[in-house]
VEXROKOL-308999 format. One line per field, with one value per residue (C-alpha): x, y, z. Coordinates in steps of 0.1 Angstrom, whole numbers, plus 5000, padded with zeros to 4 digits. Layout:
px	c(X  ...)
py	c(Y  ...)
pz	c(Z  ...)
***
This chain:
px	c(3578  3578  3615  3608  3578  3597  3625  3601  3583  3616  3626  3593  3599  3632  3616  3588  3593  3592  3580  3549  3543  3541  3562  3587  3584  3615  3627  3608  3630  3622  3634  3649  3618  3596  3615  3619  3582  3575  3599  3583  3548  3558  3574  3543  3520  3539  3539  3502  3494  3514  3498  3463  3469  3482  3448  3436  3468  3465  3429  3440  3467  3443  3418  3444  3454  3418  3414  3444  3430  3396  3413  3430  3396  3379  3406  3401  3364  3367  3391  3366  3338  3357  3348  3380  3402  3435  3467  3483  3455  3456  3493  3487  3461  3487  3510  3481  3472  3509  3512  3480  3491  3525  3507  3484  3513  3531  3500  3496  3532  3527  3497  3517  3545  3521  3505  3539  3547  3515  3525  3560  3549  3523  3549  3571  3542  3536  3573  3571  3539  3560  3586  3559  3545  3579  3584  3550  3560  3592  3574  3549  3577  3596  3565  3557  3593  3592  3558  3571  3601  3579  3556  3587  3596  3562  3560  3592  3578  3546  3565  3584  3551  3535  3553  3536  3502  3510  3518  3484  3467  3486  3474  3438  3441  3455  3426  3401  3416  3408  3373  3360  3343  3325  3337  3374  3368  3353  3383  3407  3389  3386  3420  3442  3471  3493  3524  3511  3536  3522  3484  3463  3425  3405  3368  3363  3327  3314  3308  3335  3371  3397  3433  3454  3487  3504  3489  3514  3493  3496  3509  3542  3546  3572  3551  3520  3537  3551  3517  3500  3526  3522  3484  3485  3507  3483  3453  3467  3440  3413  3427  3427  3391  3381  3398  3378  3346  3352  3357  3324  3297  3262  3257  3238  3219  3230  3197  3200  3236  3242  3248  3275  3268  3253  3255  3222  3215  3209  3235  3218  3236  3222  3232  3218  3224  3244  3246  3244  3279  3285  3287  3273  3267  3243  3244  3218)
py	c(1580  1549  1543  1547  1524  1498  1497  1493  1465  1447  1450  1434  1406  1399  1395  1373  1335  1327  1292  1300  1337  1342  1364  1340  1339  1340  1308  1300  1297  1289  1312  1297  1308  1285  1254  1263  1268  1235  1217  1233  1224  1189  1185  1199  1176  1146  1157  1165  1131  1114  1134  1128  1090  1090  1094  1061  1044  1059  1047  1012  1011  1023  0997  0970  0980  0979  0945  0931  0942  0928  0895  0894  0901  0874  0849  0858  0855  0821  0810  0822  0804  0772  0747  0728  0758  0749  0766  0756  0771  0803  0804  0801  0828  0851  0844  0852  0884  0894  0888  0907  0937  0937  0938  0966  0986  0982  0994  1024  1033  1031  1054  1079  1078  1083  1113  1128  1124  1143  1172  1173  1171  1197  1220  1213  1220  1253  1262  1251  1273  1303  1295  1289  1324  1339  1318  1329  1365  1358  1338  1367  1392  1370  1364  1402  1409  1383  1396  1431  1421  1404  1435  1456  1431  1432  1470  1474  1451  1472  1504  1489  1479  1513  1535  1517  1520  1557  1562  1547  1571  1600  1590  1587  1622  1634  1617  1634  1667  1659  1645  1648  1617  1615  1579  1590  1619  1594  1571  1599  1607  1571  1556  1556  1532  1538  1522  1493  1504  1540  1534  1554  1554  1582  1578  1615  1626  1591  1572  1554  1558  1579  1569  1599  1583  1596  1582  1563  1568  1605  1617  1635  1666  1651  1619  1640  1661  1630  1613  1644  1645  1609  1612  1643  1625  1595  1617  1644  1639  1639  1671  1687  1677  1690  1723  1726  1716  1744  1769  1762  1789  1787  1808  1840  1854  1889  1904  1893  1903  1934  1966  1992  2018  2050  2081  2098  2133  2170  2198  2228  2262  2289  2325  2355  2381  2374  2356  2330  2326  2329  2297  2276  2241  2215  2181  2155)
pz	c(6391  6370  6378  6416  6415  6395  6420  6449  6430  6422  6459  6469  6444  6461  6496  6483  6480  6442  6449  6469  6463  6501  6522  6539  6577  6598  6613  6645  6676  6712  6739  6771  6790  6769  6776  6813  6817  6799  6822  6854  6842  6834  6869  6886  6866  6877  6913  6912  6896  6924  6952  6939  6939  6975  6993  6979  6990  7025  7027  7016  7043  7070  7059  7060  7095  7106  7089  7107  7141  7132  7124  7158  7175  7155  7165  7201  7199  7183  7211  7238  7222  7217  7245  7237  7245  7261  7272  7239  7218  7239  7232  7195  7199  7213  7184  7159  7177  7178  7141  7134  7155  7137  7103  7116  7128  7095  7076  7100  7095  7058  7060  7081  7056  7027  7045  7052  7014  7006  7028  7014  6978  6983  6997  6967  6943  6960  6955  6918  6914  6925  6899  6873  6880  6873  6842  6829  6832  6813  6786  6781  6779  6754  6733  6732  6722  6694  6682  6682  6662  6636  6635  6627  6599  6584  6588  6568  6541  6541  6537  6508  6492  6496  6469  6439  6456  6464  6427  6418  6442  6426  6392  6405  6418  6385  6366  6390  6380  6343  6349  6385  6398  6432  6438  6434  6458  6484  6478  6485  6517  6530  6517  6548  6555  6586  6599  6622  6648  6648  6643  6667  6663  6678  6686  6696  6689  6686  6654  6634  6646  6627  6625  6636  6624  6593  6561  6541  6510  6511  6477  6478  6456  6432  6430  6423  6396  6379  6380  6366  6338  6330  6330  6308  6283  6281  6278  6256  6229  6256  6272  6237  6232  6266  6258  6226  6245  6271  6243  6227  6229  6214  6183  6188  6158  6146  6156  6191  6196  6218  6197  6202  6228  6214  6234  6237  6253  6248  6252  6269  6272  6296  6291  6308  6334  6365  6387  6359  6346  6310  6290  6319  6304  6317  6301  6304)
***
């Protein structure tokens, strides 16, 4: 048993980082789905930022168009109210109004272009959302696979670490056989360690759950026998003392000791005339 436990301990020392005392983690890698999701999310964020800025630009363009038209109306009102109005001034008014209308048209065209950009970008964002949904499924699948692989790695380390603990449990059981202790009995009932890949807790009947998976701490026969032999070797003098203690009987005075059995009774012989048979014997 000691040799088996030593080999397991040495193996654990080989997989533990000597510099930190911690179990070294595998190198972290990034799956293609991680970078693909990050790229799609970055693209969507830029588009959303742009789209959300366009309504203000559209409002500014519409306001500029309305301002240009108000400027043309103001110029016309001034011309109408000017008593010195002349054909030349009215010609200049036409030029001003034409320029204002041109600016208003330009601003309205800009507003329409911006509105069409909003529609196009929102359509593009919807398409990217669909791709993101697919990427999210891939990411979750890759993460689950990576976590499962790491659980496998840690489970193997756990299985390697169990034999020394199992040997300790076997020695506790052997010690309990020498001198029963309630706490050791309770420990044996409650001590349960299962493979994290196989754990299955049942809550049948209410109360605390019970792990139905195999107990890695269960003592194997050869381990139990080896532990019992090792414990008996260590406690040889104690076992001898216990044997003597069990053989002790209180002294009983001679007068109180049971005496040998003495047969007591009377032999009676009946003889006489028939039908009594001759030599008929009755013992009491």
